[in-house]
Structure formats: C-alpha cells, structure tokens
C-alpha positions as CSV (number, residue, x, y, z in Angstrom):
1,M,16.5,7.5,-23.3
2,S,15.9,11.2,-22.6
3,A,12.3,10.5,-21.7
4,I,13.3,7.8,-19.2
5,D,16.0,10.2,-17.9
6,S,13.9,13.0,-17.5
7,F,11.2,10.7,-15.6
8,F,13.9,9.9,-12.8
9,S,15.6,13.1,-12.9
10,T,15.2,15.1,-9.6
11,P,15.0,18.8,-9.3
12,T,18.4,18.9,-7.0
13,A,21.6,17.6,-7.4
14,N,21.3,16.9,-3.6
15,A,17.9,14.7,-3.7
16,S,17.9,12.1,-1.5
17,N,17.8,8.5,-2.4
18,S,14.4,8.2,-0.6
19,A,12.7,10.7,-2.8
20,Q,13.7,8.5,-5.9
21,S,12.5,5.4,-4.2
22,D,9.2,7.2,-3.5
23,R,8.8,7.9,-7.3
24,L,9.6,4.5,-8.1
25,N,7.0,3.3,-5.8
26,E,4.6,5.5,-7.8
27,L,5.3,3.7,-11.2
28,T,2.5,2.1,-12.6
29,Q,2.0,-0.8,-15.6
30,S,1.3,2.2,-18.0
31,D,4.8,3.8,-17.2
32,F,6.7,1.0,-17.6
33,I,5.2,0.5,-21.1
34,R,5.7,4.2,-21.9
35,M,9.3,3.8,-20.5
36,M,9.6,0.5,-23.0
37,V,8.3,2.4,-25.7
38,A,10.5,5.4,-25.2
39,E,13.2,3.1,-25.2
40,L,12.5,1.3,-28.3
41,E,11.9,4.4,-30.1
42,N,15.2,5.7,-29.2
43,Q,17.4,2.8,-29.8
44,D,20.3,2.7,-31.7
45,P,19.4,1.4,-35.1
46,M,22.5,-0.5,-35.5
47,N,22.4,-2.2,-32.3
48,P,18.7,-2.7,-31.4
49,M,17.3,-4.3,-28.5
50,S,17.3,-8.4,-28.6
51,N,14.2,-10.1,-28.6
52,T,15.4,-11.9,-25.3
53,E,15.7,-8.4,-23.8
54,M,12.3,-7.3,-24.7
55,L,10.8,-10.5,-23.5
56,Q,12.5,-10.1,-20.2
57,Q,11.0,-6.6,-19.8
58,I,7.6,-8.0,-20.6
59,N,8.1,-10.6,-18.0
60,Q,9.1,-8.1,-15.7
61,M,5.8,-6.1,-16.4
62,R,3.9,-9.4,-15.7
63,S,5.5,-10.0,-12.8
64,I,5.0,-6.3,-11.4
65,T,1.1,-6.4,-12.5
66,S,0.9,-9.9,-10.5
67,S,2.4,-8.3,-7.5
68,D,0.3,-5.2,-7.6
69,R,-2.7,-7.8,-7.8
70,L,-1.7,-9.8,-4.6
71,T,-0.7,-6.8,-2.4
72,N,-4.3,-5.4,-3.4
73,S,-5.9,-8.9,-2.8
74,I,-4.0,-9.1,0.7
75,E,-5.1,-5.6,1.6
76,A,-8.6,-6.4,1.1
77,L,-8.6,-9.6,3.2
78,T,-6.7,-7.8,5.7
79,I,-9.2,-5.1,5.9
80,G,-12.1,-8.1,6.1
81,Q,-10.2,-9.9,8.6
82,A,-9.8,-6.8,10.8
83,L,-13.7,-5.8,10.3
84,S,-14.8,-9.6,11.1
85,T,-12.3,-9.6,14.5
86,A,-13.5,-6.2,15.7
87,S,-17.4,-6.9,14.9
88,S,-17.0,-10.0,17.2
89,L,-16.2,-7.5,20.0
90,I,-19.7,-5.6,19.5
91,G,-21.6,-5.9,22.8
92,K,-18.5,-7.2,24.7
93,T,-16.8,-5.3,27.8
94,I,-13.3,-4.2,26.6
95,T,-10.8,-2.4,28.4
96,G,-8.1,-0.6,26.4
97,V,-6.4,2.8,25.3
98,N,-8.4,5.4,23.4
99,T,-7.4,7.7,20.8
100,L,-6.5,10.2,23.4
101,G,-4.2,8.1,25.3
102,E,-7.1,7.2,28.3
103,S,-7.6,3.9,29.6
104,V,-11.4,3.5,29.1
105,T,-13.6,0.1,30.1
106,G,-17.0,-0.3,28.6
107,K,-18.9,-2.2,26.1
108,V,-18.5,-1.7,22.1
109,D,-21.6,-0.5,20.6
110,K,-19.8,-0.1,16.9
111,V,-17.0,-0.8,15.1
112,T,-15.6,1.2,12.0
113,I,-12.5,0.9,9.7
114,E,-10.4,3.9,9.1
115,S,-7.3,4.0,7.3
116,G,-7.4,-0.2,7.2
117,E,-7.4,-0.2,10.8
118,A,-10.3,-1.4,12.9
119,K,-11.5,1.3,15.5
120,L,-13.9,0.4,18.3
121,F,-16.6,2.7,20.2
122,V,-17.0,2.6,23.6
123,G,-19.7,5.3,24.3
124,S,-18.0,8.4,23.1
125,S,-14.4,6.9,23.0
126,I,-12.7,5.3,20.1
127,I,-10.2,2.7,20.8
128,P,-8.3,1.0,17.9
129,V,-8.2,-2.8,18.1
130,S,-4.8,-3.0,18.6
131,N,-5.0,-0.8,21.8
132,V,-7.5,-3.3,23.5
133,T,-5.7,-5.1,26.7
134,A,-8.8,-6.9,27.9
135,V,-12.2,-8.7,26.6
136,G,-14.7,-9.8,28.8
137,E,-18.5,-10.5,28.5
C-alpha cells in the first residue's frame, strides 16, 4: 500500500484538495492497473482481497475506460460541429467582437479551430464564433 500512498501523497502537509483532485484527473488506466498490482502484492496473505472486490475494481477500470472513450468521442464531435457551423459562415457578413474587444463587421474569409473553439477571420480580425452577434448575406 505504500506505493499507492506515495502516489497520492503531497509535498506539503497543507496541500489543497484541488491539487489532489487534479492528480486524480491525470490518472490513466495503466495507473489503475499499477495500483491494483501494488495492492495485490502488498495485501495481507492471511486476509487476501476477495474475488468480488477484485471484480469490482476491474469493472471500475472498464467503466473509466468507457467514460474516457465517450469523452474523447464527444470532444471530437463537438469540434467537428463547431467547424461545420463556422464554415457555413464563410462568405457571409457578420458582426461580432474580435479578440481585442473591438466590434467588427465584415465578410468571413476563413475559419480555424484553436483550442477546440472555432475562430472566424474577417480581414485582419479574429472573431470567436461565440462572439458573433449578427449574421447576414
């Protein structure tokens, strides 16, 4: 269990819960497998883990893997939808607020996806799709 404890231990006694939460979000399936193996290697031989407990842990790992796949699929779908929506604005006149906070009106020249967000190029201005206030022909 010391291998598991050292994984979750923090460098200072006053570490915040959010730092521990961030570390939990970074866990991968291989981390869970390593923890399960460490648990099996260090268990009390007179009181070993039951088959039921082991199956529950395996099912939890499968659930986490499925959740990760679903999350990745939803993220890919969201990016595709954002690109599709933004590309339908190419050639149209829009009004929106650019990344500098200025109101801009003009025709959309091109579209990009940056950090999962669609950005519209109107001349030299970049307008996030979420900042578009009007669309016209």
